[in-house]
PyMOL commands that place a pseudoatom at each C-alpha (Angstrom):
pseudoatom trace, name=CA, resn=UNK, resi=1, chain=A, elem=C, hetatm=0, pos=[11.667, -2.024, -10.137]
pseudoatom trace, name=CA, resn=UNK, resi=2, chain=A, elem=C, hetatm=0, pos=[13.518, -1.120, -6.925]
pseudoatom trace, name=CA, resn=UNK, resi=3, chain=A, elem=C, hetatm=0, pos=[12.766, 2.375, -5.603]
pseudoatom trace, name=CA, resn=UNK, resi=4, chain=A, elem=C, hetatm=0, pos=[14.601, 4.581, -3.168]
pseudoatom trace, name=CA, resn=UNK, resi=5, chain=A, elem=C, hetatm=0, pos=[12.785, 5.798, -0.076]
pseudoatom trace, name=CA, resn=UNK, resi=6, chain=A, elem=C, hetatm=0, pos=[12.212, 9.288, -1.537]
pseudoatom trace, name=CA, resn=UNK, resi=7, chain=A, elem=C, hetatm=0, pos=[10.714, 7.837, -4.728]
pseudoatom trace, name=CA, resn=UNK, resi=8, chain=A, elem=C, hetatm=0, pos=[8.464, 5.459, -2.783]
pseudoatom trace, name=CA, resn=UNK, resi=9, chain=A, elem=C, hetatm=0, pos=[7.180, 8.252, -0.558]
pseudoatom trace, name=CA, resn=UNK, resi=10, chain=A, elem=C, hetatm=0, pos=[6.572, 10.376, -3.672]
pseudoatom trace, name=CA, resn=UNK, resi=11, chain=A, elem=C, hetatm=0, pos=[4.300, 7.580, -4.952]
pseudoatom trace, name=CA, resn=UNK, resi=12, chain=A, elem=C, hetatm=0, pos=[2.499, 7.452, -1.593]
pseudoatom trace, name=CA, resn=UNK, resi=13, chain=A, elem=C, hetatm=0, pos=[2.024, 11.256, -1.559]
pseudoatom trace, name=CA, resn=UNK, resi=14, chain=A, elem=C, hetatm=0, pos=[0.694, 11.157, -5.129]
pseudoatom trace, name=CA, resn=UNK, resi=15, chain=A, elem=C, hetatm=0, pos=[-1.828, 8.490, -4.136]
pseudoatom trace, name=CA, resn=UNK, resi=16, chain=A, elem=C, hetatm=0, pos=[-2.817, 10.622, -1.135]
pseudoatom trace, name=CA, resn=UNK, resi=17, chain=A, elem=C, hetatm=0, pos=[-3.210, 13.777, -3.251]
pseudoatom trace, name=CA, resn=UNK, resi=18, chain=A, elem=C, hetatm=0, pos=[-5.229, 11.942, -5.921]
pseudoatom trace, name=CA, resn=UNK, resi=19, chain=A, elem=C, hetatm=0, pos=[-7.356, 10.221, -3.244]
pseudoatom trace, name=CA, resn=UNK, resi=20, chain=A, elem=C, hetatm=0, pos=[-6.556, 6.900, -4.931]
pseudoatom trace, name=CA, resn=UNK, resi=21, chain=A, elem=C, hetatm=0, pos=[-8.394, 3.850, -3.600]
pseudoatom trace, name=CA, resn=UNK, resi=22, chain=A, elem=C, hetatm=0, pos=[-5.806, 1.402, -2.242]
pseudoatom trace, name=CA, resn=UNK, resi=23, chain=A, elem=C, hetatm=0, pos=[-5.895, -2.223, -1.178]
pseudoatom trace, name=CA, resn=UNK, resi=24, chain=A, elem=C, hetatm=0, pos=[-3.313, -2.724, 1.568]
pseudoatom trace, name=CA, resn=UNK, resi=25, chain=A, elem=C, hetatm=0, pos=[-2.094, -6.136, 2.691]
pseudoatom trace, name=CA, resn=UNK, resi=26, chain=A, elem=C, hetatm=0, pos=[0.279, -6.489, 5.641]
pseudoatom trace, name=CA, resn=UNK, resi=27, chain=A, elem=C, hetatm=0, pos=[1.960, -9.878, 6.021]
pseudoatom trace, name=CA, resn=UNK, resi=28, chain=A, elem=C, hetatm=0, pos=[3.960, -10.775, 9.087]
pseudoatom trace, name=CA, resn=UNK, resi=29, chain=A, elem=C, hetatm=0, pos=[4.868, -13.792, 11.169]
pseudoatom trace, name=CA, resn=UNK, resi=30, chain=A, elem=C, hetatm=0, pos=[1.760, -12.956, 13.242]
pseudoatom trace, name=CA, resn=UNK, resi=31, chain=A, elem=C, hetatm=0, pos=[-0.677, -13.179, 10.325]
pseudoatom trace, name=CA, resn=UNK, resi=32, chain=A, elem=C, hetatm=0, pos=[-2.225, -11.119, 7.541]
pseudoatom trace, name=CA, resn=UNK, resi=33, chain=A, elem=C, hetatm=0, pos=[-4.183, -7.864, 7.736]
pseudoatom trace, name=CA, resn=UNK, resi=34, chain=A, elem=C, hetatm=0, pos=[-6.060, -6.457, 4.725]
pseudoatom trace, name=CA, resn=UNK, resi=35, chain=A, elem=C, hetatm=0, pos=[-7.544, -2.989, 4.399]
pseudoatom trace, name=CA, resn=UNK, resi=36, chain=A, elem=C, hetatm=0, pos=[-9.279, -1.023, 1.637]
pseudoatom trace, name=CA, resn=UNK, resi=37, chain=A, elem=C, hetatm=0, pos=[-9.026, 2.726, 1.926]
pseudoatom trace, name=CA, resn=UNK, resi=38, chain=A, elem=C, hetatm=0, pos=[-7.396, 6.006, 0.983]
pseudoatom trace, name=CA, resn=UNK, resi=39, chain=A, elem=C, hetatm=0, pos=[-4.230, 7.551, 2.338]
pseudoatom trace, name=CA, resn=UNK, resi=40, chain=A, elem=C, hetatm=0, pos=[-5.128, 10.293, 4.759]
pseudoatom trace, name=CA, resn=UNK, resi=41, chain=A, elem=C, hetatm=0, pos=[-1.610, 11.153, 5.812]
pseudoatom trace, name=CA, resn=UNK, resi=42, chain=A, elem=C, hetatm=0, pos=[1.963, 10.588, 4.667]
pseudoatom trace, name=CA, resn=UNK, resi=43, chain=A, elem=C, hetatm=0, pos=[4.900, 11.582, 6.871]
pseudoatom trace, name=CA, resn=UNK, resi=44, chain=A, elem=C, hetatm=0, pos=[8.600, 10.802, 6.611]
pseudoatom trace, name=CA, resn=UNK, resi=45, chain=A, elem=C, hetatm=0, pos=[8.027, 7.868, 8.980]
pseudoatom trace, name=CA, resn=UNK, resi=46, chain=A, elem=C, hetatm=0, pos=[4.833, 6.271, 7.697]
pseudoatom trace, name=CA, resn=UNK, resi=47, chain=A, elem=C, hetatm=0, pos=[1.284, 6.545, 6.441]
pseudoatom trace, name=CA, resn=UNK, resi=48, chain=A, elem=C, hetatm=0, pos=[-2.291, 6.660, 7.680]
pseudoatom trace, name=CA, resn=UNK, resi=49, chain=A, elem=C, hetatm=0, pos=[-4.835, 4.690, 5.627]
pseudoatom trace, name=CA, resn=UNK, resi=50, chain=A, elem=C, hetatm=0, pos=[-8.500, 5.547, 6.259]
pseudoatom trace, name=CA, resn=UNK, resi=51, chain=A, elem=C, hetatm=0, pos=[-11.120, 2.886, 5.555]
pseudoatom trace, name=CA, resn=UNK, resi=52, chain=A, elem=C, hetatm=0, pos=[-13.291, 3.587, 2.541]
pseudoatom trace, name=CA, resn=UNK, resi=53, chain=A, elem=C, hetatm=0, pos=[-17.022, 2.928, 2.804]
pseudoatom trace, name=CA, resn=UNK, resi=54, chain=A, elem=C, hetatm=0, pos=[-18.518, 0.406, 5.135]
pseudoatom trace, name=CA, resn=UNK, resi=55, chain=A, elem=C, hetatm=0, pos=[-20.301, 1.128, 8.384]
pseudoatom trace, name=CA, resn=UNK, resi=56, chain=A, elem=C, hetatm=0, pos=[-17.513, 3.049, 10.072]
pseudoatom trace, name=CA, resn=UNK, resi=57, chain=A, elem=C, hetatm=0, pos=[-14.376, 4.919, 9.199]
pseudoatom trace, name=CA, resn=UNK, resi=58, chain=A, elem=C, hetatm=0, pos=[-11.221, 3.919, 10.978]
pseudoatom trace, name=CA, resn=UNK, resi=59, chain=A, elem=C, hetatm=0, pos=[-7.566, 4.686, 10.485]
pseudoatom trace, name=CA, resn=UNK, resi=60, chain=A, elem=C, hetatm=0, pos=[-4.766, 2.195, 10.016]
pseudoatom trace, name=CA, resn=UNK, resi=61, chain=A, elem=C, hetatm=0, pos=[-1.390, 3.670, 10.994]
pseudoatom trace, name=CA, resn=UNK, resi=62, chain=A, elem=C, hetatm=0, pos=[1.670, 2.086, 9.436]
pseudoatom trace, name=CA, resn=UNK, resi=63, chain=A, elem=C, hetatm=0, pos=[5.178, 3.015, 10.542]
pseudoatom trace, name=CA, resn=UNK, resi=64, chain=A, elem=C, hetatm=0, pos=[7.773, 2.445, 7.829]
pseudoatom trace, name=CA, resn=UNK, resi=65, chain=A, elem=C, hetatm=0, pos=[11.241, 1.712, 9.181]
pseudoatom trace, name=CA, resn=UNK, resi=66, chain=A, elem=C, hetatm=0, pos=[14.249, 3.580, 7.827]
pseudoatom trace, name=CA, resn=UNK, resi=67, chain=A, elem=C, hetatm=0, pos=[15.715, 0.236, 6.687]
pseudoatom trace, name=CA, resn=UNK, resi=68, chain=A, elem=C, hetatm=0, pos=[12.668, -0.669, 4.544]
pseudoatom trace, name=CA, resn=UNK, resi=69, chain=A, elem=C, hetatm=0, pos=[13.202, -1.715, 0.938]
pseudoatom trace, name=CA, resn=UNK, resi=70, chain=A, elem=C, hetatm=0, pos=[10.710, -0.574, -1.732]
pseudoatom trace, name=CA, resn=UNK, resi=71, chain=A, elem=C, hetatm=0, pos=[9.723, -1.930, -5.123]
pseudoatom trace, name=CA, resn=UNK, resi=72, chain=A, elem=C, hetatm=0, pos=[7.034, -0.962, -7.616]
pseudoatom trace, name=CA, resn=UNK, resi=73, chain=A, elem=C, hetatm=0, pos=[5.480, -3.050, -10.338]
pseudoatom trace, name=CA, resn=UNK, resi=74, chain=A, elem=C, hetatm=0, pos=[2.478, -3.380, -12.563]
pseudoatom trace, name=CA, resn=UNK, resi=75, chain=A, elem=C, hetatm=0, pos=[0.137, -6.302, -11.887]
pseudoatom trace, name=CA, resn=UNK, resi=76, chain=A, elem=C, hetatm=0, pos=[0.461, -9.320, -14.187]
pseudoatom trace, name=CA, resn=UNK, resi=77, chain=A, elem=C, hetatm=0, pos=[-2.412, -9.873, -16.615]
pseudoatom trace, name=CA, resn=UNK, resi=78, chain=A, elem=C, hetatm=0, pos=[-3.072, -13.361, -15.260]
pseudoatom trace, name=CA, resn=UNK, resi=79, chain=A, elem=C, hetatm=0, pos=[-4.579, -12.231, -11.955]
pseudoatom trace, name=CA, resn=UNK, resi=80, chain=A, elem=C, hetatm=0, pos=[-8.216, -12.870, -10.959]
pseudoatom trace, name=CA, resn=UNK, resi=81, chain=A, elem=C, hetatm=0, pos=[-10.725, -10.155, -11.919]
pseudoatom trace, name=CA, resn=UNK, resi=82, chain=A, elem=C, hetatm=0, pos=[-10.851, -8.536, -8.480]
pseudoatom trace, name=CA, resn=UNK, resi=83, chain=A, elem=C, hetatm=0, pos=[-7.093, -8.116, -8.293]
pseudoatom trace, name=CA, resn=UNK, resi=84, chain=A, elem=C, hetatm=0, pos=[-6.699, -7.390, -12.021]
pseudoatom trace, name=CA, resn=UNK, resi=85, chain=A, elem=C, hetatm=0, pos=[-8.474, -4.068, -11.463]
pseudoatom trace, name=CA, resn=UNK, resi=86, chain=A, elem=C, hetatm=0, pos=[-5.254, -2.559, -10.124]
pseudoatom trace, name=CA, resn=UNK, resi=87, chain=A, elem=C, hetatm=0, pos=[-3.095, 0.043, -11.802]
pseudoatom trace, name=CA, resn=UNK, resi=88, chain=A, elem=C, hetatm=0, pos=[0.207, -0.326, -9.935]
pseudoatom trace, name=CA, resn=UNK, resi=89, chain=A, elem=C, hetatm=0, pos=[1.617, -2.006, -6.874]
pseudoatom trace, name=CA, resn=UNK, resi=90, chain=A, elem=C, hetatm=0, pos=[4.084, -0.756, -4.247]
pseudoatom trace, name=CA, resn=UNK, resi=91, chain=A, elem=C, hetatm=0, pos=[5.732, -3.340, -1.999]
pseudoatom trace, name=CA, resn=UNK, resi=92, chain=A, elem=C, hetatm=0, pos=[7.543, -2.448, 1.231]
pseudoatom trace, name=CA, resn=UNK, resi=93, chain=A, elem=C, hetatm=0, pos=[9.787, -5.133, 2.713]
pseudoatom trace, name=CA, resn=UNK, resi=94, chain=A, elem=C, hetatm=0, pos=[11.590, -5.246, 6.035]
pseudoatom trace, name=CA, resn=UNK, resi=95, chain=A, elem=C, hetatm=0, pos=[15.011, -6.644, 5.058]
pseudoatom trace, name=CA, resn=UNK, resi=96, chain=A, elem=C, hetatm=0, pos=[15.542, -8.064, 8.561]
pseudoatom trace, name=CA, resn=UNK, resi=97, chain=A, elem=C, hetatm=0, pos=[12.626, -10.463, 8.133]
pseudoatom trace, name=CA, resn=UNK, resi=98, chain=A, elem=C, hetatm=0, pos=[11.686, -12.674, 5.211]
pseudoatom trace, name=CA, resn=UNK, resi=99, chain=A, elem=C, hetatm=0, pos=[8.090, -12.757, 6.441]
pseudoatom trace, name=CA, resn=UNK, resi=100, chain=A, elem=C, hetatm=0, pos=[7.241, -9.062, 6.884]
pseudoatom trace, name=CA, resn=UNK, resi=101, chain=A, elem=C, hetatm=0, pos=[5.944, -7.157, 3.856]
pseudoatom trace, name=CA, resn=UNK, resi=102, chain=A, elem=C, hetatm=0, pos=[3.348, -4.511, 3.057]
pseudoatom trace, name=CA, resn=UNK, resi=103, chain=A, elem=C, hetatm=0, pos=[1.702, -4.320, -0.360]
pseudoatom trace, name=CA, resn=UNK, resi=104, chain=A, elem=C, hetatm=0, pos=[-0.288, -1.324, -1.591]
pseudoatom trace, name=CA, resn=UNK, resi=105, chain=A, elem=C, hetatm=0, pos=[-2.310, -1.945, -4.770]
pseudoatom trace, name=CA, resn=UNK, resi=106, chain=A, elem=C, hetatm=0, pos=[-3.943, 1.017, -6.487]
pseudoatom trace, name=CA, resn=UNK, resi=107, chain=A, elem=C, hetatm=0, pos=[-7.503, -0.028, -7.329]
pseudoatom trace, name=CA, resn=UNK, resi=108, chain=A, elem=C, hetatm=0, pos=[-9.076, 1.187, -10.580]
pseudoatom trace, name=CA, resn=UNK, resi=109, chain=A, elem=C, hetatm=0, pos=[-12.430, 2.714, -9.713]
pseudoatom trace, name=CA, resn=UNK, resi=110, chain=A, elem=C, hetatm=0, pos=[-15.267, 2.572, -12.212]
pseudoatom trace, name=CA, resn=UNK, resi=111, chain=A, elem=C, hetatm=0, pos=[-18.047, 5.140, -12.269]
for i in range(1, 111): cmd.bond("trace and resi %d" % i, "trace and resi %d" % (i + 1))
show_as sticks, trace
zoom trace
């Protein structure tokens, strides 16, 4: 489902407010970066994802261009177990490049 910018940022703010655990994957022509964390900040221009757990906390700052295109989906049931434990997925695409995309997957945490 295609989302407008306001709707997509509403999803990001909800994830921030709920302290949802997110798996973030950034794909570009330069390579792939993956990060597991929680949104610490959401502004009109981007987000800050703070690492969750591990030996050190660090922040990943992601600027989201005004021309970005957003879509939201639910994960298919045929995914591997690790990825299947996601509730919803938000994809951010730079329409000027077929290679650049950011995917946020909300991870289901078990107690």
